[in-house]
Every structure is written in C-alpha cells, then in structure tokens.
C-alpha positions in Angstrom: 0.0 0.0 0.0 1.3 3.5 -0.9 1.8 5.9 2.0 0.4 9.4 2.0 2.8 12.3 1.5 2.8 15.0 4.1 2.0 17.6 1.4 -1.7 16.8 1.2 -3.9 18.4 0.1 -2.1 19.7 -2.9 -2.9 22.0 -5.8 -4.1 20.5 -9.1 -4.0 23.2 -11.8 -5.6 26.3 -10.6 -7.6 24.7 -7.8 -7.0 23.0 -4.5 -8.1 19.4 -4.0 -11.1 18.9 -1.7 -12.3 15.8 0.0 -16.0 14.9 0.5 -17.1 13.3 3.8 -19.2 11.0 1.6 -16.1 9.7 0.0 -14.5 9.3 3.4 -17.4 7.0 4.4 -16.9 5.0 1.3 -13.2 4.7 1.9 -13.8 3.4 5.4 -16.5 1.0 4.2 -13.9 -0.5 1.8 -10.9 -0.5 4.2 -9.5 -4.0 4.3 -7.5 -3.7 7.6 -6.3 -1.4 10.4 -3.5 -0.1 8.2 -5.9 1.1 5.6 -8.1 2.7 8.3 -5.0 4.5 9.6 -4.2 5.8 6.2 -7.8 7.1 5.7 -7.6 8.8 9.2 -4.3 10.5 8.2 -5.9 11.7 4.9 -9.0 13.0 6.7 -6.8 14.8 9.3 -4.8 16.5 6.6 -7.9 17.8 4.8 -9.6 18.9 8.0 -6.4 20.8 9.0 -6.4 22.5 5.6 -10.1 23.2 5.9 -10.7 21.3 2.7 -13.2 18.6 3.9 -16.7 19.2 2.6 -19.9 17.7 4.1 -23.3 17.7 2.3 -26.2 19.3 4.2 -29.6 17.7 4.5 -30.7 20.1 1.8 -27.8 18.9 -0.4 -29.0 15.2 0.1 -32.6 16.1 -0.7 -31.6 17.9 -3.9 -29.4 15.0 -4.9 -32.3 12.6 -4.4 -34.6 14.8 -6.5 -31.9 15.0 -9.3 -31.5 11.2 -9.3 -35.2 10.7 -9.5 -35.4 13.1 -12.5 -32.5 11.3 -14.2 -34.1 7.9 -13.5 -37.4 9.1 -15.0 -35.8 10.7 -18.0 -33.6 7.7 -19.0 -36.0 4.9 -17.8 -33.9 3.6 -14.9 -35.8 1.5 -12.4 -35.2 1.1 -8.7 -34.0 -2.4 -8.0 -35.2 -4.4 -5.0 -32.7 -5.8 -2.6 -31.8 -9.4 -2.8 -33.7 -10.0 0.4 -37.0 -8.7 -1.1 
C-alpha cells in the first residue's frame, strides 16, 4: 500500500483538492484492515487541517435525491429491490 505524503492536500492546476465526507465514508467501508483505516484517518486529518473537507447538508442530500429521480425518470432507470425482497 502506498503511503500518503505530508504535502496533502495539494494543488491541481488552478484549484485545490477537496475531500468529501461522503467519499470518506466509502473509503472506510472498503478499508481492508487497520493499516488502511489509519491511512484514511491521516488523509482526513490533513484535509480537515487545511479546511478542505466538505460535508453535504440535509438540503444537499434532498436535492441530490430529486436529481437522481429526474435522471431515472428521463432515462428509464428503475429502482432495484434488494436481494432479500
């Protein structure tokens, strides 16, 4: 596993790199071991320290859901039932 450099977050082009708390949750969900969790913690700390961690509000989630519903309707996507249903 690659280690994180101490220069995070870094510039990419004309903008700084941001980290979403949603992505952080996904990273933790996929962490294979304690070493991976520690790397994610380090990444999060670096972004928090740089004030570059963004978290969606409840309004953001509502708007995202509405947008997904419109996309689903427009392109004919259907909601799939879980395997347990």
